[in-house]
C-alpha positions in Angstrom: 33.7 -15.4 7.2 30.8 -14.7 9.5 29.3 -17.7 11.2 25.7 -18.5 11.9 24.2 -19.1 15.2 25.0 -22.8 14.9 28.5 -22.0 14.0 28.2 -23.0 10.3 28.6 -20.8 7.4 26.2 -21.2 4.3 26.5 -20.0 0.8 23.5 -19.4 -1.5 21.0 -17.1 -2.5 17.7 -16.1 -0.4 14.4 -16.5 -2.0 13.1 -13.3 -3.7 9.7 -11.9 -4.2 9.0 -11.8 -7.9 6.1 -10.1 -9.6 5.0 -12.6 -12.0 2.8 -12.0 -15.1 0.9 -15.0 -16.2 1.3 -16.2 -19.8 -2.1 -15.3 -20.7 -1.7 -11.8 -19.4 1.6 -11.4 -21.2 -0.1 -12.6 -24.3 -3.0 -10.1 -23.9 -0.5 -7.3 -23.4 1.6 -8.2 -26.5 -1.5 -8.6 -28.7 -2.9 -5.4 -27.5 0.1 -3.5 -28.3 0.4 -5.0 -31.8 -3.2 -4.4 -32.5 -3.0 -0.8 -31.4 -0.1 -0.3 -33.7 -1.9 -1.6 -36.6 -4.8 0.6 -35.7 -2.7 3.5 -35.9 -1.4 2.6 -39.3 -4.8 1.6 -40.9 -6.9 4.3 -38.9 -9.6 1.5 -38.5 -11.0 1.6 -35.0 -13.5 -1.2 -35.7 -10.8 -3.5 -36.6 -8.9 -2.7 -33.6 -11.8 -3.1 -31.2 -12.9 -6.5 -33.1 -9.3 -7.7 -32.8 -9.0 -7.2 -29.1 -12.4 -8.9 -28.6 -11.0 -12.0 -30.1 -8.2 -11.7 -27.8 -10.4 -11.5 -24.7 -11.9 -14.7 -25.5 -8.6 -16.5 -25.2 -7.7 -15.2 -21.7 -8.5 -18.2 -19.1 -8.1 -16.0 -16.2 -11.2 -13.9 -16.9 -14.7 -14.9 -15.6 -17.7 -15.1 -17.9 -18.7 -11.7 -16.9 -15.3 -10.2 -17.1 -14.9 -11.6 -20.8 -18.2 -10.0 -21.8 -16.8 -6.8 -20.2 -13.6 -7.2 -21.9 -15.3 -7.7 -25.4 -17.2 -4.5 -25.0 -14.2 -2.6 -23.6 -11.0 -4.4 -24.5 -8.8 -1.3 -24.1 -10.2 -0.5 -20.7 -9.7 -4.2 -19.7 -6.1 -3.9 -20.5 -5.6 -0.7 -18.5 -7.6 -2.6 -15.6 -5.1 -5.6 -15.8 -2.1 -3.1 -15.6 -3.8 -1.5 -12.6 -3.8 -4.9 -11.0 -0.1 -5.4 -11.7 0.6 -1.9 -10.0 -1.4 -3.2 -6.9 0.8 -6.3 -6.8 3.9 -4.1 -6.7 2.5 -1.8 -4.3 1.2 -4.6 -2.0 4.6 -6.2 -2.1 6.4 -3.0 -1.2 4.0 -2.1 1.7 4.5 -5.7 3.2 8.1 -6.3 2.3 9.0 -6.9 5.9 5.9 -8.7 7.0 5.5 -12.4 7.4 2.8 -12.2 4.9 4.3 -10.6 1.9 1.5 -10.6 -0.8 2.6 -13.7 -2.3 -1.1 -14.8 -2.8 -1.9 -11.7 -4.7 -1.6 -12.5 -8.5 -3.6 -11.7 -11.5 -4.7 -15.2 -11.9 -5.7 -15.7 -8.1 -7.3 -12.3 -8.0 -9.7 -12.8 -10.8 -10.4 -16.6 -10.5 -10.4 -16.5 -6.6 -8.0 -19.6 -6.7 -6.1 -18.5 -3.8 -7.3 -20.0 -0.4 -6.3 -16.8 1.5 -8.5 -14.7 -0.7 -11.4 -16.9 0.3 -10.8 -16.1 4.0 -11.9 -13.0 6.2 -8.3 -12.0 7.4 -6.9 -8.5 7.6 -4.6 -9.4 4.9 -7.5 -10.5 2.7 -9.1 -7.2 3.2 -6.0 -5.3 2.0 -5.6 -7.5 -1.1 -9.1 -6.7 -2.2 -8.8 -3.0 -1.3 -5.5 -2.5 -3.2 -6.6 -4.4 -6.2 -9.8 -2.2 -6.6 -7.8 0.8 -6.0 -5.3 -0.2 -8.6 -7.9 -0.8 -11.4 -9.6 2.7 -10.7 -6.3 4.4 -10.5 -5.2 2.9 -13.8 -8.4 3.5 -15.8 -8.7 7.0 -14.6 -5.3 8.0 -15.8 -5.6 6.2 -19.1 -8.8 8.1 -19.8 -7.1 11.4 -19.4 -4.2 10.3 -21.5 -6.6 9.5 -24.5 -5.7 5.8 -24.5 -9.4 4.6 -24.2 -12.2 4.9 -26.8 -15.0 4.9 -24.2 -13.9 7.9 -21.9 -11.8 11.0 -22.0 -11.3 14.0 -19.5 -13.4 14.1 -16.5 -16.2 16.6 -17.6 -17.5 17.1 -13.9 -14.2 18.5 -12.9 -15.1 21.9 -14.3 -17.9 22.5 -11.9 -17.7 23.3 -8.1 -15.7 25.5 -5.9 -12.0 26.3 -6.5 -9.5 24.3 -4.8 -8.2 25.7 -1.3 -4.7 26.5 -2.6 -6.0 28.8 -5.4 -8.9 30.4 -3.7 -8.7 34.2 -3.8 -6.6 34.1 -7.0 -7.7 34.4 -10.6 -8.3 30.9 -11.7 -10.2 28.5 -14.0 -10.8 24.9 -14.3 -8.9 23.8 -17.4 -6.4 21.0 -18.6 -7.5 17.4 -18.6 -8.6 16.1 -15.2 -8.3 12.3 -14.5 -11.6 10.6 -15.1 -12.0 9.0 -11.6 -15.7 8.5 -11.9 -15.3 6.2 -15.0 -12.2 4.6 -13.3 -14.3 3.7 -10.1 -17.5 2.5 -12.1 -15.4 0.1 -14.4 -13.5 -1.0 -11.1 -17.0 -2.1 -9.8 -18.0 -3.7 -13.0 -14.6 -5.7 -13.3 -14.1 -6.8 -9.7 -17.5 -6.8 -8.0 -19.1 -9.3 -10.4 -18.3 -12.4 -8.3 -19.6 -10.9 -5.1 -23.4 -11.4 -5.5 -24.0 -14.3 -3.1 -25.2 -12.0 -0.2 -23.3 -13.9 2.3 -20.9 -12.5 4.8 -17.7 -13.0 2.8 -19.3 -11.2 -0.3 -20.6 -8.4 1.7 -17.1 -7.8 3.4 -15.3 -8.2 0.0 -17.6 -5.7 -1.7 -17.1 -3.2 1.3 -13.3 -3.6 0.9 -13.3 -3.1 -2.7 -15.2 0.1 -2.3 -12.9 1.2 0.5 -9.9 0.7 -1.9 -11.6 3.0 -4.4 -12.4 5.6 -1.8 -8.7 5.7 -0.8 -8.0 7.0 -4.3 -11.0 9.3 -4.3 -10.1 10.9 -1.0 -6.5 11.7 -2.0 -7.2 13.2 -5.3 -4.8 16.2 -5.9 -5.0 19.4 -7.8 -2.5 20.6 -10.3 -2.2 24.1 -11.7 -0.3 25.9 -14.3 0.4 29.7 -14.3 -0.4 31.9 -17.3 0.7 35.5 -17.9 3.6 37.6 -19.2 7.1 36.5 -17.9 5.6 33.9 -15.6 3.7 36.5 -13.7 0.8 34.0 -12.8 -2.0 36.4 -13.6 -4.2 33.5 -14.2 -4.1 29.8 -13.1 -5.6 26.9 -15.0 -6.2 24.0 -12.6 -7.2 20.2 -13.0 -7.6 17.3 -10.8 -5.3 14.1 -10.9 -5.2 10.8 -9.2 -2.5 10.7 -6.4 0.7 8.8 -6.7 -0.2 5.0 -6.0 2.4 5.0 -3.1 0.1 7.6 -1.3 -2.9 5.2 -1.8 -0.7 2.2 -0.6 0.3 4.0 2.5 -3.3 5.0 3.2 -4.6 1.5 3.0 -1.7 0.2 5.0 -2.9 2.6 7.9 -6.3 1.2 7.6 -5.0 -2.2 7.7 -3.4 -1.6 11.0 -6.8 -0.3 12.3 -9.0 -2.8 10.3 -12.5 -3.1 11.9 -13.6 -6.6 13.2 -17.2 -7.2 12.1 -19.9 -10.1 12.7 -22.6 -11.1 10.6 -26.2 -10.1 11.6 -29.5 -11.8 11.0 -30.5 -9.3 8.3 -27.7 -10.3 6.0 -25.5 -7.2 6.8 -22.3 -6.9 8.8 -22.1 -5.2 12.2 -18.8 -3.7 13.6 -17.7 -5.1 16.9 -17.1 -2.1 19.2 -13.8 -2.5 21.1 -13.7 -0.9 24.7 -10.5 0.9 25.1 -8.9 1.1 28.6 -11.2 -1.7 30.1 -9.8 -0.9 33.7 -11.8 1.8 35.5 -10.4 4.9 36.5 -9.8 5.7 40.2 -12.3 8.2 41.5 -9.7 10.7 42.6 -8.2 10.7 39.1 -11.6 11.2 37.7 -12.1 14.3 40.0 -8.8 15.6 39.1 -9.7 15.5 35.4 -13.0 17.3 36.1 -11.4 19.9 38.0 -8.7 20.6 35.4 -11.3 20.6 32.6 -13.6 23.3 34.6 -10.8 25.4 35.5 -9.4 25.7 32.1 -12.7 26.9 30.6 -13.1 23.9 28.2 -16.8 24.1 28.8 -19.5 21.6 29.2 -19.3 18.9 31.6 -16.1 17.4 32.1 -12.6 16.7 30.4 -10.7 19.2 28.8 -9.1 16.4 26.6 -9.5 16.4 22.9 -12.4 14.2 21.7 -11.6 11.4 19.2 -13.1 11.8 15.9 -15.2 9.0 14.9 -14.0 6.7 12.3 -15.8 6.8 8.8 -16.6 3.2 8.6 -17.1 3.5 4.7 -13.4 3.9 4.3 -12.2 1.4 6.9 -11.2 -2.2 6.0 -13.4 -5.0 7.3 -12.4 -8.5 8.5 -14.0 -11.3 10.4 -11.4 -13.9 11.0 -8.2 -13.8 13.0 -5.1 -14.0 10.8 -2.6 -17.0 11.3 0.9 -16.2 12.1 2.2 -16.9 8.7 5.3 -18.5 10.1 5.3 -22.2 8.8 4.6 -23.1 5.4 1.2 -24.5 4.6 0.2 -25.1 1.0 -3.4 -26.0 1.9 -3.8 -22.6 3.4 -1.7 -20.8 0.6 0.9 -19.7 3.2 4.5 -19.9 2.0 6.0 -19.4 5.5 9.2 -17.2 6.1 12.0 -19.7 5.8 14.6 -18.3 3.4 13.2 -14.7 3.7 16.0 -12.2 4.3 16.0 -10.4 7.6 18.0 -7.8 9.5 19.7 -9.2 12.7 20.4 -5.7 14.0 17.0 -4.3 13.6 14.3 -4.0 16.1 11.4 -3.4 13.6 9.4 -5.6 11.3 12.4 -6.8 9.4 14.1 -8.1 12.6 15.3 -11.7 12.4 13.8 -12.5 15.9 10.3 -11.4 14.5 10.4 -12.6 10.8 12.0 -15.8 11.5 9.5 -16.5 14.3 12.3 -17.9 16.8 13.7 -20.3 14.5 16.9 -18.4 14.1 18.8 -17.4 11.0 21.7 -18.4 8.7 24.4 -16.1 7.4 24.6 -16.5 3.5 27.1 -15.0 1.1 25.2 -13.5 -1.9 26.7 -12.7 -5.2 24.9 -10.4 -7.6 25.9 -8.8 -11.0 25.2 -5.1 -11.4 26.1 -2.4 -13.9 29.2 -0.2 -13.1 31.7 2.3 -14.5 29.3 3.7 -16.9 30.5 6.2 -19.2 28.7 8.4 -21.9 29.6 7.9 -25.4 29.1 10.5 -28.1 26.6 10.4 -29.4 24.3 9.0 -27.9 24.7 6.0 -25.7 26.0 4.8 -22.4 28.4 2.0 -22.1 28.5 0.0 -18.7 30.6 -2.9 -17.3 29.2 -5.7 -15.4 30.5 -6.0 -11.7 30.1 -8.7 -9.3 29.2 -7.8 -5.9 29.4 -10.2 -2.9 27.8 -9.4 0.5 26.9 -11.3 3.5 23.2 -11.4 4.4 20.9 -13.2 6.9 18.1 -15.3 6.0 15.6 -17.2 8.2 16.0 -20.8 8.8 
């Protein structure tokens, strides 16, 4: 039985991150599915829309503006809420081994701004706003192309413009049903930007991060093609645009989280990035001459170094923050910080999941965890799979 650092052995289960859907959101989804089934049977679109408008009035997590938007577009609102759920899952995946693990990002706190952390200017706050806006735009754009929404369909603008790079030179045409990203981004603005009208620094930064999240979806749009011809000869390709897998969007926003831009408030009501000077120590003159000589002899041209120039960052796609983040180590309910006590860690790792980092130097306990999982599954003709329940025990480490 493995001991802890203190020589004692503990049994129990570590705390887990659970994606929770509030009762009101669950009620909305259930009633929406029931109403949609009734509509398919009665072929009455008016009854379906009016029924969902009644459902919108009973959702306490929506603001007044969002309720009005829901009554006009109840089906799109349901797709938006599903996008928020997708954003929560992706946020928790990206920050699984961080001290802050997206515990403050829930549908209730995201729409009502009840979370204290979402009223701050941290890097984590910027990511929360960006991933939420991206999730809504992504979900609505896909729902449009799948024919689930009454107010939109396939993207009509996708059939214009130049061919995608991978099919240039081949015989091709736009076709299929492209995801309607323009409609998804516009509904994301209407649904999430309604609370940011004060003109102060917090609202300005939140609006910027919302748009940065939507641009993360737009800049990663993909092209899908299908071949046509005799025996798969691919004499003609039909291509359409689709939104990327949301994991790609999450990774892109995680990279921008690491390189978030610190901003300050100007007297004109806008925010200004704080330029950070890299390499504050001055180079020695002999090293400068060596660099200049190497650059001139290599034919690099023009005044100086042969090194590759840094590409300037496009600020519209970057995440903005204006407050230094806390360490998120200790539990602080007033600041909506759950702390890291009870979090699972890896004592042999040197990365973000390492016990030394995640436990903030408090040490860890060794815990015996029991879980039940399906095992010895067999296919039965026809047509089902029968499985047994097996109890698995393992020793894990959790933060003190």
